[in-house]
PDB file as gemmi writes it, atoms N, CA and C in Angstrom:
CRYST1    1.000    1.000    1.000  90.00  90.00  90.00 P 1                      
ATOM      1  N   UNK A   1     114.738 160.362 -14.085  1.00  0.00           N  
ATOM      2  CA  UNK A   1     116.059 160.049 -13.571  1.00  0.00           C  
ATOM      3  C   UNK A   1     116.757 161.345 -13.181  1.00  0.00           C  
ATOM      4  N   UNK A   2     117.361 161.350 -12.019  1.00  0.00           N  
ATOM      5  CA  UNK A   2     118.046 162.530 -11.499  1.00  0.00           C  
ATOM      6  C   UNK A   2     119.522 162.454 -11.867  1.00  0.00           C  
ATOM      7  N   UNK A   3     120.024 163.479 -12.487  1.00  0.00           N  
ATOM      8  CA  UNK A   3     121.454 163.531 -12.848  1.00  0.00           C  
ATOM      9  C   UNK A   3     122.072 164.744 -12.174  1.00  0.00           C  
ATOM     10  N   UNK A   4     123.086 164.494 -11.387  1.00  0.00           N  
ATOM     11  CA  UNK A   4     123.795 165.541 -10.655  1.00  0.00           C  
ATOM     12  C   UNK A   4     125.206 165.606 -11.212  1.00  0.00           C  
ATOM     13  N   UNK A   5     125.730 166.809 -11.402  1.00  0.00           N  
ATOM     14  CA  UNK A   5     127.100 166.922 -11.931  1.00  0.00           C  
ATOM     15  C   UNK A   5     127.835 168.040 -11.211  1.00  0.00           C  
ATOM     16  N   UNK A   6     129.146 167.894 -11.159  1.00  0.00           N  
ATOM     17  CA  UNK A   6     130.003 168.901 -10.542  1.00  0.00           C  
ATOM     18  C   UNK A   6     131.342 168.877 -11.256  1.00  0.00           C  
ATOM     19  N   UNK A   7     131.928 170.034 -11.429  1.00  0.00           N  
ATOM     20  CA  UNK A   7     133.247 170.144 -12.048  1.00  0.00           C  
ATOM     21  C   UNK A   7     134.196 170.695 -10.992  1.00  0.00           C  
ATOM     22  N   UNK A   8     135.225 169.898 -10.649  1.00  0.00           N  
ATOM     23  CA  UNK A   8     136.179 170.303  -9.621  1.00  0.00           C  
ATOM     24  C   UNK A   8     137.596 170.142 -10.152  1.00  0.00           C  
ATOM     25  N   UNK A   9     138.539 170.793  -9.483  1.00  0.00           N  
ATOM     26  CA  UNK A   9     139.961 170.689  -9.805  1.00  0.00           C  
ATOM     27  C   UNK A   9     140.620 169.858  -8.724  1.00  0.00           C  
ATOM     28  N   UNK A  10     141.355 168.811  -9.132  1.00  0.00           N  
ATOM     29  CA  UNK A  10     142.066 167.971  -8.172  1.00  0.00           C  
ATOM     30  C   UNK A  10     143.535 167.897  -8.562  1.00  0.00           C  
ATOM     31  N   UNK A  11     144.412 167.762  -7.550  1.00  0.00           N  
ATOM     32  CA  UNK A  11     145.851 167.646  -7.797  1.00  0.00           C  
ATOM     33  C   UNK A  11     146.463 166.766  -6.715  1.00  0.00           C  
ATOM     34  N   UNK A  12     147.244 165.793  -7.156  1.00  0.00           N  
ATOM     35  CA  UNK A  12     147.969 164.985  -6.172  1.00  0.00           C  
ATOM     36  C   UNK A  12     149.153 165.795  -5.659  1.00  0.00           C  
ATOM     37  N   UNK A  13     149.754 165.320  -4.583  1.00  0.00           N  
ATOM     38  CA  UNK A  13     150.859 166.050  -3.971  1.00  0.00           C  
ATOM     39  C   UNK A  13     152.145 165.958  -4.770  1.00  0.00           C  
ATOM     40  N   UNK A  14     152.909 167.011  -4.749  1.00  0.00           N  
ATOM     41  CA  UNK A  14     154.205 167.063  -5.419  1.00  0.00           C  
ATOM     42  C   UNK A  14     155.247 166.435  -4.500  1.00  0.00           C  
ATOM     43  N   UNK A  15     156.095 165.623  -5.075  1.00  0.00           N  
ATOM     44  CA  UNK A  15     157.176 165.020  -4.283  1.00  0.00           C  
ATOM     45  C   UNK A  15     158.207 166.064  -3.901  1.00  0.00           C  
ATOM     46  N   UNK A  16     158.848 165.862  -2.772  1.00  0.00           N  
ATOM     47  CA  UNK A  16     159.856 166.806  -2.296  1.00  0.00           C  
ATOM     48  C   UNK A  16     161.159 166.679  -3.071  1.00  0.00           C  
ATOM     49  N   UNK A  17     161.926 167.730  -3.090  1.00  0.00           N  
ATOM     50  CA  UNK A  17     163.212 167.741  -3.783  1.00  0.00           C  
ATOM     51  C   UNK A  17     164.271 167.048  -2.925  1.00  0.00           C  
ATOM     52  N   UNK A  18     165.201 166.394  -3.593  1.00  0.00           N  
ATOM     53  CA  UNK A  18     166.329 165.791  -2.887  1.00  0.00           C  
ATOM     54  C   UNK A  18     167.325 166.854  -2.457  1.00  0.00           C  
ATOM     55  N   UNK A  19     168.289 166.456  -1.648  1.00  0.00           N  
ATOM     56  CA  UNK A  19     169.282 167.404  -1.131  1.00  0.00           C  
ATOM     57  C   UNK A  19     170.669 166.935  -1.548  1.00  0.00           C  
ATOM     58  N   UNK A  20     171.473 167.846  -2.062  1.00  0.00           N  
ATOM     59  CA  UNK A  20     172.832 167.522  -2.472  1.00  0.00           C  
ATOM     60  C   UNK A  20     173.786 168.073  -1.423  1.00  0.00           C  
ATOM     61  N   UNK A  21     174.513 167.178  -0.775  1.00  0.00           N  
ATOM     62  CA  UNK A  21     175.530 167.614   0.183  1.00  0.00           C  
ATOM     63  C   UNK A  21     176.592 166.519   0.293  1.00  0.00           C  
ATOM     64  N   UNK A  22     177.752 166.900   0.776  1.00  0.00           N  
ATOM     65  CA  UNK A  22     178.863 165.965   0.920  1.00  0.00           C  
ATOM     66  C   UNK A  22     179.352 166.011   2.359  1.00  0.00           C  
ATOM     67  N   UNK A  23     179.650 164.847   2.882  1.00  0.00           N  
ATOM     68  CA  UNK A  23     180.113 164.714   4.259  1.00  0.00           C  
ATOM     69  C   UNK A  23     181.543 165.222   4.365  1.00  0.00           C  
ATOM     70  N   UNK A  24     181.810 166.002   5.381  1.00  0.00           N  
ATOM     71  CA  UNK A  24     183.164 166.525   5.623  1.00  0.00           C  
ATOM     72  C   UNK A  24     183.526 166.228   7.063  1.00  0.00           C  
ATOM     73  N   UNK A  25     184.540 165.413   7.252  1.00  0.00           N  
ATOM     74  CA  UNK A  25     184.986 165.097   8.604  1.00  0.00           C  
ATOM     75  C   UNK A  25     186.494 165.213   8.672  1.00  0.00           C  
ATOM     76  N   UNK A  26     186.969 165.496   9.839  1.00  0.00           N  
ATOM     77  CA  UNK A  26     188.398 165.569  10.086  1.00  0.00           C  
ATOM     78  C   UNK A  26     188.980 164.151  10.021  1.00  0.00           C  
ATOM     79  N   UNK A  27     190.114 163.991   9.389  1.00  0.00           N  
ATOM     80  CA  UNK A  27     190.826 162.725   9.224  1.00  0.00           C  
ATOM     81  C   UNK A  27     190.124 161.743   8.289  1.00  0.00           C  
ATOM     82  N   UNK A  28     189.124 162.189   7.492  1.00  0.00           N  
ATOM     83  CA  UNK A  28     188.502 161.350   6.469  1.00  0.00           C  
ATOM     84  C   UNK A  28     188.799 162.012   5.139  1.00  0.00           C  
ATOM     85  N   UNK A  29     189.544 161.288   4.280  1.00  0.00           N  
ATOM     86  CA  UNK A  29     190.014 161.881   3.028  1.00  0.00           C  
ATOM     87  C   UNK A  29     188.861 162.205   2.076  1.00  0.00           C  
ATOM     88  N   UNK A  30     188.054 161.237   1.757  1.00  0.00           N  
ATOM     89  CA  UNK A  30     186.940 161.456   0.835  1.00  0.00           C  
ATOM     90  C   UNK A  30     185.649 161.149   1.580  1.00  0.00           C  
ATOM     91  N   UNK A  31     184.936 162.183   1.960  1.00  0.00           N  
ATOM     92  CA  UNK A  31     183.739 161.989   2.779  1.00  0.00           C  
ATOM     93  C   UNK A  31     182.609 161.302   2.044  1.00  0.00           C  
ATOM     94  N   UNK A  32     182.326 161.696   0.831  1.00  0.00           N  
ATOM     95  CA  UNK A  32     181.242 161.091   0.061  1.00  0.00           C  
ATOM     96  C   UNK A  32     179.926 161.827   0.235  1.00  0.00           C  
ATOM     97  N   UNK A  33     178.961 161.485  -0.619  1.00  0.00           N  
ATOM     98  CA  UNK A  33     177.659 162.167  -0.567  1.00  0.00           C  
ATOM     99  C   UNK A  33     176.836 161.709   0.629  1.00  0.00           C  
ATOM    100  N   UNK A  34     176.039 162.620   1.162  1.00  0.00           N  
ATOM    101  CA  UNK A  34     175.147 162.254   2.267  1.00  0.00           C  
ATOM    102  C   UNK A  34     173.817 163.008   2.204  1.00  0.00           C  
ATOM    103  N   UNK A  35     173.386 163.360   1.010  1.00  0.00           N  
ATOM    104  CA  UNK A  35     172.109 164.056   0.870  1.00  0.00           C  
ATOM    105  C   UNK A  35     170.938 163.085   0.893  1.00  0.00           C  
ATOM    106  N   UNK A  36     169.799 163.524   1.423  1.00  0.00           N  
ATOM    107  CA  UNK A  36     168.614 162.676   1.541  1.00  0.00           C  
ATOM    108  C   UNK A  36     167.642 162.885   0.400  1.00  0.00           C  
ATOM    109  N   UNK A  37     166.777 161.903   0.202  1.00  0.00           N  
ATOM    110  CA  UNK A  37     165.740 161.973  -0.824  1.00  0.00           C  
ATOM    111  C   UNK A  37     164.562 162.803  -0.322  1.00  0.00           C  
ATOM    112  N   UNK A  38     163.802 163.335  -1.277  1.00  0.00           N  
ATOM    113  CA  UNK A  38     162.587 164.054  -0.919  1.00  0.00           C  
ATOM    114  C   UNK A  38     161.453 163.100  -0.611  1.00  0.00           C  
ATOM    115  N   UNK A  39     160.479 163.565   0.134  1.00  0.00           N  
ATOM    116  CA  UNK A  39     159.326 162.742   0.504  1.00  0.00           C  
ATOM    117  C   UNK A  39     158.347 162.592  -0.651  1.00  0.00           C  
ATOM    118  N   UNK A  40     157.560 161.544  -0.593  1.00  0.00           N  
ATOM    119  CA  UNK A  40     156.539 161.296  -1.609  1.00  0.00           C  
ATOM    120  C   UNK A  40     155.391 162.284  -1.461  1.00  0.00           C  
ATOM    121  N   UNK A  41     154.782 162.627  -2.582  1.00  0.00           N  
ATOM    122  CA  UNK A  41     153.596 163.469  -2.546  1.00  0.00           C  
ATOM    123  C   UNK A  41     152.378 162.657  -2.137  1.00  0.00           C  
ATOM    124  N   UNK A  42     151.372 163.318  -1.608  1.00  0.00           N  
ATOM    125  CA  UNK A  42     150.152 162.645  -1.157  1.00  0.00           C  
ATOM    126  C   UNK A  42     149.301 162.167  -2.315  1.00  0.00           C  
ATOM    127  N   UNK A  43     148.471 161.163  -2.053  1.00  0.00           N  
ATOM    128  CA  UNK A  43     147.573 160.596  -3.050  1.00  0.00           C  
ATOM    129  C   UNK A  43     146.163 161.135  -2.859  1.00  0.00           C  
ATOM    130  N   UNK A  44     145.378 161.094  -3.956  1.00  0.00           N  
ATOM    131  CA  UNK A  44     143.960 161.417  -3.898  1.00  0.00           C  
ATOM    132  C   UNK A  44     143.188 160.109  -3.856  1.00  0.00           C  
ATOM    133  N   UNK A  45     142.282 159.984  -2.912  1.00  0.00           N  
ATOM    134  CA  UNK A  45     141.499 158.771  -2.759  1.00  0.00           C  
ATOM    135  C   UNK A  45     140.021 159.153  -2.770  1.00  0.00           C  
ATOM    136  N   UNK A  46     139.271 158.547  -3.690  1.00  0.00           N  
ATOM    137  CA  UNK A  46     137.827 158.754  -3.729  1.00  0.00           C  
ATOM    138  C   UNK A  46     137.176 157.606  -2.976  1.00  0.00           C  
ATOM    139  N   UNK A  47     136.381 157.941  -1.962  1.00  0.00           N  
ATOM    140  CA  UNK A  47     135.753 156.937  -1.104  1.00  0.00           C  
ATOM    141  C   UNK A  47     134.241 157.098  -1.163  1.00  0.00           C  
ATOM    142  N   UNK A  48     133.547 155.969  -1.359  1.00  0.00           N  
ATOM    143  CA  UNK A  48     132.089 155.993  -1.406  1.00  0.00           C  
ATOM    144  C   UNK A  48     131.543 156.101   0.007  1.00  0.00           C  
ATOM    145  N   UNK A  49     130.643 157.062   0.207  1.00  0.00           N  
ATOM    146  CA  UNK A  49     129.975 157.257   1.492  1.00  0.00           C  
ATOM    147  C   UNK A  49     128.477 157.091   1.254  1.00  0.00           C  
ATOM    148  N   UNK A  50     127.881 156.092   1.898  1.00  0.00           N  
ATOM    149  CA  UNK A  50     126.466 155.814   1.685  1.00  0.00           C  
ATOM    150  C   UNK A  50     125.564 156.875   2.292  1.00  0.00           C  
ATOM    151  N   UNK A  51     126.091 157.713   3.159  1.00  0.00           N  
ATOM    152  CA  UNK A  51     125.298 158.776   3.764  1.00  0.00           C  
ATOM    153  C   UNK A  51     125.133 159.996   2.874  1.00  0.00           C  
ATOM    154  N   UNK A  52     125.864 160.053   1.778  1.00  0.00           N  
ATOM    155  CA  UNK A  52     125.783 161.184   0.840  1.00  0.00           C  
ATOM    156  C   UNK A  52     124.971 160.732  -0.364  1.00  0.00           C  
ATOM    157  N   UNK A  53     124.033 161.571  -0.825  1.00  0.00           N  
ATOM    158  CA  UNK A  53     123.260 161.195  -2.010  1.00  0.00           C  
ATOM    159  C   UNK A  53     123.257 162.253  -3.106  1.00  0.00           C  
ATOM    160  N   UNK A  54     123.948 163.379  -2.905  1.00  0.00           N  
ATOM    161  CA  UNK A  54     124.085 164.400  -3.948  1.00  0.00           C  
ATOM    162  C   UNK A  54     125.516 164.920  -3.969  1.00  0.00           C  
ATOM    163  N   UNK A  55     125.827 165.665  -5.000  1.00  0.00           N  
ATOM    164  CA  UNK A  55     127.152 166.288  -5.121  1.00  0.00           C  
ATOM    165  C   UNK A  55     127.132 167.737  -4.638  1.00  0.00           C  
ATOM    166  N   UNK A  56     126.192 168.074  -3.766  1.00  0.00           N  
ATOM    167  CA  UNK A  56     126.067 169.460  -3.307  1.00  0.00           C  
ATOM    168  C   UNK A  56     127.276 169.913  -2.476  1.00  0.00           C  
ATOM    169  N   UNK A  57     128.035 168.979  -1.893  1.00  0.00           N  
ATOM    170  CA  UNK A  57     129.232 169.356  -1.130  1.00  0.00           C  
ATOM    171  C   UNK A  57     130.297 169.989  -2.021  1.00  0.00           C  
ATOM    172  N   UNK A  58     130.267 169.686  -3.303  1.00  0.00           N  
ATOM    173  CA  UNK A  58     131.257 170.218  -4.241  1.00  0.00           C  
ATOM    174  C   UNK A  58     130.827 171.548  -4.849  1.00  0.00           C  
ATOM    175  N   UNK A  59     129.731 172.105  -4.366  1.00  0.00           N  
ATOM    176  CA  UNK A  59     129.218 173.357  -4.922  1.00  0.00           C  
ATOM    177  C   UNK A  59     130.095 174.554  -4.561  1.00  0.00           C  
ATOM    178  N   UNK A  60     130.609 174.586  -3.335  1.00  0.00           N  
ATOM    179  CA  UNK A  60     131.361 175.740  -2.877  1.00  0.00           C  
ATOM    180  C   UNK A  60     132.866 175.512  -2.855  1.00  0.00           C  
ATOM    181  N   UNK A  61     133.299 174.284  -2.598  1.00  0.00           N  
ATOM    182  CA  UNK A  61     134.732 173.965  -2.608  1.00  0.00           C  
ATOM    183  C   UNK A  61     135.026 173.245  -3.912  1.00  0.00           C  
ATOM    184  N   UNK A  62     135.750 173.897  -4.804  1.00  0.00           N  
ATOM    185  CA  UNK A  62     135.994 173.337  -6.130  1.00  0.00           C  
ATOM    186  C   UNK A  62     137.440 172.899  -6.345  1.00  0.00           C  
ATOM    187  N   UNK A  63     138.309 173.150  -5.378  1.00  0.00           N  
ATOM    188  CA  UNK A  63     139.727 172.822  -5.541  1.00  0.00           C  
ATOM    189  C   UNK A  63     140.170 171.907  -4.407  1.00  0.00           C  
ATOM    190  N   UNK A  64     140.717 170.736  -4.766  1.00  0.00           N  
ATOM    191  CA  UNK A  64     141.176 169.747  -3.799  1.00  0.00           C  
ATOM    192  C   UNK A  64     142.610 169.370  -4.144  1.00  0.00           C  
ATOM    193  N   UNK A  65     143.531 169.551  -3.195  1.00  0.00           N  
ATOM    194  CA  UNK A  65     144.939 169.251  -3.413  1.00  0.00           C  
ATOM    195  C   UNK A  65     145.473 168.423  -2.252  1.00  0.00           C  
ATOM    196  N   UNK A  66     146.167 167.336  -2.579  1.00  0.00           N  
ATOM    197  CA  UNK A  66     146.804 166.514  -1.549  1.00  0.00           C  
ATOM    198  C   UNK A  66     148.074 167.218  -1.076  1.00  0.00           C  
ATOM    199  N   UNK A  67     148.615 166.781   0.043  1.00  0.00           N  
ATOM    200  CA  UNK A  67     149.792 167.420   0.636  1.00  0.00           C  
ATOM    201  C   UNK A  67     151.070 167.142  -0.148  1.00  0.00           C  
ATOM    202  N   UNK A  68     151.949 168.121  -0.194  1.00  0.00           N  
ATOM    203  CA  UNK A  68     153.243 167.985  -0.863  1.00  0.00           C  
ATOM    204  C   UNK A  68     154.251 167.338   0.080  1.00  0.00           C  
ATOM    205  N   UNK A  69     155.208 166.607  -0.503  1.00  0.00           N  
ATOM    206  CA  UNK A  69     156.280 166.019   0.294  1.00  0.00           C  
ATOM    207  C   UNK A  69     157.317 167.065   0.656  1.00  0.00           C  
ATOM    208  N   UNK A  70     157.980 166.877   1.795  1.00  0.00           N  
ATOM    209  CA  UNK A  70     159.015 167.824   2.214  1.00  0.00           C  
ATOM    210  C   UNK A  70     160.341 167.485   1.537  1.00  0.00           C  
ATOM    211  N   UNK A  71     161.200 168.460   1.481  1.00  0.00           N  
ATOM    212  CA  UNK A  71     162.509 168.277   0.859  1.00  0.00           C  
ATOM    213  C   UNK A  71     163.412 167.426   1.745  1.00  0.00           C  
ATOM    214  N   UNK A  72     164.389 166.771   1.099  1.00  0.00           N  
ATOM    215  CA  UNK A  72     165.382 166.000   1.847  1.00  0.00           C  
ATOM    216  C   UNK A  72     166.342 166.942   2.557  1.00  0.00           C  
ATOM    217  N   UNK A  73     167.185 166.380   3.418  1.00  0.00           N  
ATOM    218  CA  UNK A  73     168.123 167.172   4.184  1.00  0.00           C  
ATOM    219  C   UNK A  73     169.469 166.466   4.213  1.00  0.00           C  
ATOM    220  N   UNK A  74     170.437 167.098   4.811  1.00  0.00           N  
ATOM    221  CA  UNK A  74     171.765 166.484   4.897  1.00  0.00           C  
ATOM    222  C   UNK A  74     171.764 165.346   5.903  1.00  0.00           C  
ATOM    223  N   UNK A  75     172.845 164.611   5.986  1.00  0.00           N  
ATOM    224  CA  UNK A  75     172.993 163.443   6.861  1.00  0.00           C  
ATOM    225  C   UNK A  75     172.009 162.333   6.499  1.00  0.00           C  
ATOM    226  N   UNK A  76     171.728 162.176   5.200  1.00  0.00           N  
ATOM    227  CA  UNK A  76     170.844 161.124   4.673  1.00  0.00           C  
ATOM    228  C   UNK A  76     169.438 161.152   5.268  1.00  0.00           C  
ATOM    229  N   UNK A  77     168.919 162.339   5.580  1.00  0.00           N  
ATOM    230  CA  UNK A  77     167.574 162.447   6.128  1.00  0.00           C  
ATOM    231  C   UNK A  77     166.573 162.629   4.997  1.00  0.00           C  
ATOM    232  N   UNK A  78     165.637 161.698   4.915  1.00  0.00           N  
ATOM    233  CA  UNK A  78     164.598 161.739   3.894  1.00  0.00           C  
ATOM    234  C   UNK A  78     163.497 162.691   4.338  1.00  0.00           C  
ATOM    235  N   UNK A  79     162.903 163.405   3.363  1.00  0.00           N  
ATOM    236  CA  UNK A  79     161.818 164.324   3.683  1.00  0.00           C  
ATOM    237  C   UNK A  79     160.544 163.585   4.055  1.00  0.00           C  
ATOM    238  N   UNK A  80     159.668 164.270   4.751  1.00  0.00           N  
ATOM    239  CA  UNK A  80     158.398 163.702   5.195  1.00  0.00           C  
ATOM    240  C   UNK A  80     157.453 163.553   4.001  1.00  0.00           C  
ATOM    241  N   UNK A  81     156.693 162.452   3.972  1.00  0.00           N  
ATOM    242  CA  UNK A  81     155.712 162.228   2.912  1.00  0.00           C  
ATOM    243  C   UNK A  81     154.525 163.173   3.071  1.00  0.00           C  
ATOM    244  N   UNK A  82     153.899 163.519   1.946  1.00  0.00           N  
ATOM    245  CA  UNK A  82     152.712 164.366   1.981  1.00  0.00           C  
ATOM    246  C   UNK A  82     151.496 163.588   2.456  1.00  0.00           C  
ATOM    247  N   UNK A  83     150.519 164.284   3.003  1.00  0.00           N  
ATOM    248  CA  UNK A  83     149.311 163.647   3.500  1.00  0.00           C  
ATOM    249  C   UNK A  83     148.373 163.316   2.346  1.00  0.00           C  
ATOM    250  N   UNK A  84     147.725 162.132   2.442  1.00  0.00           N  
ATOM    251  CA  UNK A  84     146.733 161.736   1.457  1.00  0.00           C  
ATOM    252  C   UNK A  84     145.446 162.524   1.678  1.00  0.00           C  
ATOM    253  N   UNK A  85     144.694 162.722   0.602  1.00  0.00           N  
ATOM    254  CA  UNK A  85     143.428 163.433   0.684  1.00  0.00           C  
ATOM    255  C   UNK A  85     142.310 162.473   0.300  1.00  0.00           C  
ATOM    256  N   UNK A  86     141.356 162.284   1.197  1.00  0.00           N  
ATOM    257  CA  UNK A  86     140.216 161.405   0.945  1.00  0.00           C  
ATOM    258  C   UNK A  86     139.017 162.281   0.612  1.00  0.00           C  
ATOM    259  N   UNK A  87     138.444 162.048  -0.577  1.00  0.00           N  
ATOM    260  CA  UNK A  87     137.266 162.793  -1.022  1.00  0.00           C  
ATOM    261  C   UNK A  87     136.088 161.836  -1.010  1.00  0.00           C  
ATOM    262  N   UNK A  88     135.064 162.164  -0.226  1.00  0.00           N  
ATOM    263  CA  UNK A  88     133.899 161.296  -0.109  1.00  0.00           C  
ATOM    264  C   UNK A  88     132.883 161.663  -1.188  1.00  0.00           C  
ATOM    265  N   UNK A  89     132.413 160.645  -1.905  1.00  0.00           N  
ATOM    266  CA  UNK A  89     131.442 160.832  -2.999  1.00  0.00           C  
ATOM    267  C   UNK A  89     130.288 159.868  -2.790  1.00  0.00           C  
ATOM    268  N   UNK A  90     129.110 160.192  -3.384  1.00  0.00           N  
ATOM    269  CA  UNK A  90     127.986 159.269  -3.274  1.00  0.00           C  
ATOM    270  C   UNK A  90     128.175 158.040  -4.163  1.00  0.00           C  
ATOM    271  N   UNK A  91     127.436 156.994  -3.839  1.00  0.00           N  
ATOM    272  CA  UNK A  91     127.502 155.752  -4.596  1.00  0.00           C  
ATOM    273  C   UNK A  91     127.019 155.996  -6.029  1.00  0.00           C  
ATOM    274  N   UNK A  92     127.702 155.411  -7.004  1.00  0.00           N  
ATOM    275  CA  UNK A  92     127.343 155.565  -8.412  1.00  0.00           C  
ATOM    276  C   UNK A  92     127.989 156.748  -9.097  1.00  0.00           C  
ATOM    277  N   UNK A  93     128.906 157.430  -8.437  1.00  0.00           N  
ATOM    278  CA  UNK A  93     129.582 158.586  -9.022  1.00  0.00           C  
ATOM    279  C   UNK A  93     130.540 158.141 -10.120  1.00  0.00           C  
ATOM    280  N   UNK A  94     130.484 158.808 -11.251  1.00  0.00           N  
ATOM    281  CA  UNK A  94     131.392 158.548 -12.362  1.00  0.00           C  
ATOM    282  C   UNK A  94     132.387 159.681 -12.414  1.00  0.00           C  
ATOM    283  N   UNK A  95     133.689 159.337 -12.394  1.00  0.00           N  
ATOM    284  CA  UNK A  95     134.746 160.346 -12.422  1.00  0.00           C  
ATOM    285  C   UNK A  95     135.395 160.308 -13.803  1.00  0.00           C  
ATOM    286  N   UNK A  96     135.363 161.451 -14.489  1.00  0.00           N  
ATOM    287  CA  UNK A  96     135.926 161.533 -15.828  1.00  0.00           C  
ATOM    288  C   UNK A  96     136.978 162.626 -15.856  1.00  0.00           C  
ATOM    289  N   UNK A  97     138.115 162.347 -16.447  1.00  0.00           N  
ATOM    290  CA  UNK A  97     139.187 163.345 -16.567  1.00  0.00           C  
ATOM    291  C   UNK A  97     139.030 164.155 -17.836  1.00  0.00           C  
ATOM    292  N   UNK A  98     139.652 165.311 -17.826  1.00  0.00           N  
ATOM    293  CA  UNK A  98     139.594 166.138 -19.034  1.00  0.00           C  
ATOM    294  C   UNK A  98     140.980 166.549 -19.454  1.00  0.00           C  
TER     295      UNK A  98                                                      
END                                                                             
């Protein structure tokens, strides 16, 4: 029986920070808050690829990080979401956390 193993570092994306600001307009007594929320961080997705039969692709690249979300902005503008990262693995791969 052939057993292949690889140890890699993975990290999902960090969500963006919100923005604190207050609206200021002429002839408006109390403007109120208008800061936007930060974007969501990217997800890690493990996808089975039948064309791969070993973990040799993980030999040289050991660090995988999804995209971070952008920060919010004024005028209720929400930050952009981070990009998801798809990692292709062979069929029968067991993923264990440490």
